[in-house]
C-alpha positions in Angstrom: 90.2 143.2 129.8 93.6 141.7 128.8 93.4 138.4 127.0 95.7 135.6 128.3 98.6 134.8 126.0 98.5 131.4 124.4 101.5 129.2 124.2 101.5 128.4 120.5 104.0 125.7 120.7 102.1 123.9 123.5 98.9 124.2 121.6 100.4 122.6 118.5 101.8 119.7 120.6 98.4 119.1 122.1 96.7 119.1 118.7 99.3 116.7 117.4 98.7 114.3 120.3 95.0 114.3 119.6 95.4 113.9 115.8 98.1 111.3 115.8 98.2 109.8 119.3 100.9 110.2 121.9 104.4 108.9 121.1 104.9 105.4 122.4 101.2 104.6 123.0 100.9 102.3 120.0 103.4 99.5 120.4 102.6 97.7 117.2 104.7 98.5 114.1 103.4 100.8 111.4 102.0 99.3 108.3 103.5 100.7 105.1 100.8 101.5 102.5 101.7 102.9 99.1 99.3 104.7 96.8 100.1 105.6 93.2 97.8 107.1 90.5 98.1 105.9 87.0 97.7 108.1 83.9 94.1 106.8 83.6 93.3 108.0 87.1 93.3 104.6 88.8 94.6 104.6 92.4 96.9 101.5 92.8 97.3 100.6 96.5 99.7 98.0 98.0 100.4 97.1 101.6 101.4 94.2 103.7 102.2 93.0 107.2 103.7 90.0 108.9 102.1 88.2 111.8 103.3 85.3 113.9 100.3 83.2 113.3 99.6 80.4 110.8 98.1 81.1 107.4 95.1 79.1 108.5 94.5 81.5 111.3 94.7 84.5 109.0 92.4 82.8 106.6 89.7 82.3 109.3 89.8 86.0 110.0 89.7 87.2 106.4 86.8 84.9 105.6 84.7 85.7 108.6 82.7 87.9 106.3 79.7 88.8 108.4 81.8 89.6 111.4 84.1 92.0 109.6 82.1 95.0 110.9 83.0 94.0 114.5 86.8 94.3 114.0 87.2 96.6 111.0 86.4 100.1 112.2 85.6 101.5 108.8 82.9 98.9 108.0 79.5 99.3 109.7 77.8 96.4 107.9 78.9 93.3 106.0 76.3 90.8 104.7 76.6 87.7 102.6 73.9 88.0 99.8 74.8 84.8 98.0 77.3 81.9 98.5 78.5 79.3 96.1 81.5 77.0 96.1 84.5 79.3 96.6 82.5 82.4 95.6 80.5 84.9 97.7 78.4 88.0 96.9 79.2 90.3 99.8 77.5 93.7 100.5 79.3 96.2 102.7 78.7 99.7 104.0 81.0 101.9 105.8 82.7 105.3 106.1 86.0 106.3 104.6 87.8 108.8 106.9 91.0 110.8 106.9 91.4 113.7 109.3 88.4 116.0 108.7 87.4 114.3 105.5 84.8 111.5 105.4 82.8 109.7 102.8 80.1 107.1 103.0 80.8 103.9 101.0 78.6 101.2 99.6 80.0 98.2 97.7 78.7 94.9 96.5 81.7 92.5 96.2 82.1 89.5 94.0 84.5 87.6 96.2 86.4 84.5 95.0 88.5 82.3 97.3 91.6 80.5 96.0 92.6 77.4 97.9 93.1 79.2 101.2 96.0 81.2 99.8 94.3 84.2 98.1 91.0 86.1 98.0 90.1 88.3 95.0 87.3 90.8 95.1 85.5 93.2 92.7 82.7 95.7 93.2 79.8 95.0 90.9 77.4 97.8 91.9 79.5 100.9 91.0 77.8 103.1 93.5 80.8 104.5 95.5 83.5 103.5 93.0 83.8 103.3 89.2 86.5 100.7 89.8 87.2 98.7 93.0 89.0 95.4 92.7 91.8 93.8 94.6 93.3 90.8 96.2 94.5 89.4 99.6 97.5 87.0 99.3 98.9 84.8 102.1 102.4 83.4 102.1 104.2 81.4 104.8 107.4 82.7 106.2 109.7 81.7 109.1 107.7 82.2 112.3 104.4 83.2 110.7 102.6 84.5 107.7 102.9 87.5 105.3 99.6 89.1 104.4 99.7 91.2 101.2 96.9 93.5 100.0 96.4 95.0 96.6 93.7 97.4 95.5 92.8 99.3 92.2 90.2 101.9 92.8 88.5 104.9 91.1 86.1 106.7 93.4 82.8 107.9 91.8 82.1 111.6 91.9 84.6 114.4 91.9 87.0 115.1 94.7 90.5 116.6 94.7 93.2 114.0 94.1 95.0 114.6 97.4 91.8 114.0 99.4 91.1 110.7 97.5 94.6 109.5 98.0 94.6 110.4 101.7 91.2 108.7 102.3 92.2 105.6 100.5 95.6 105.3 102.2 94.3 106.0 105.7 91.5 103.5 105.3 93.8 100.7 103.9 96.2 101.3 106.7 93.3 101.0 109.2 92.0 97.9 107.5 95.3 96.1 107.6 95.9 97.2 111.2 92.5 96.0 112.3 92.9 92.6 110.6 96.4 92.1 112.1 95.0 93.0 115.6 92.1 90.6 115.1 94.4 87.7 114.1 96.7 88.4 117.1 93.7 88.7 119.4 92.1 85.5 118.4 95.2 83.3 117.9 98.1 85.2 119.4 101.7 85.2 118.1 102.9 81.7 117.4 106.3 82.9 118.4 108.3 86.1 118.7 109.6 87.2 115.3 113.1 88.7 115.2 113.5 92.4 114.7 115.3 91.8 111.5 112.4 89.8 110.0 109.6 90.8 112.2 106.4 92.7 111.7 106.6 95.5 109.2 
């Protein structure tokens, strides 16, 4: 019995659509996330986005700690274990994913809030990461707010470098995208930012 011939080009196009989404479906701009590895093996991640909402609105989303699992797809549980003035002990569980790779994550964050302008965090349990510390920084700009994110991470266990970089980059891209969508969903765009200085 003759086997039907498969159109290889069509198959590759279909796979690409499933893996990356059809062109033009996602209207929101891409978020540029950079990942570099130091000589000591620390992954240094930076990313940012602009949103046409006030810094107060962004702050409300970033500090809605126990609701994070509702709007950040990589986090399944986020629980405040202790709260003091400007300081929170926050336990989070989730899954880091990139293509066919996935990794369960558990962190216990020492979170410090800085005058509604910045949030610094550091993992103190060391279960999923040898090092995991970073910062959110808010700054006003014409028409809205710039949200910058920094992370220094060393995953525990052994995994090829390209897998670790891919998982970290994909999950930070997802995190920033989820936060931006939540801000826009709750508060909307204060105004339409110009293409020259708009969302990045």
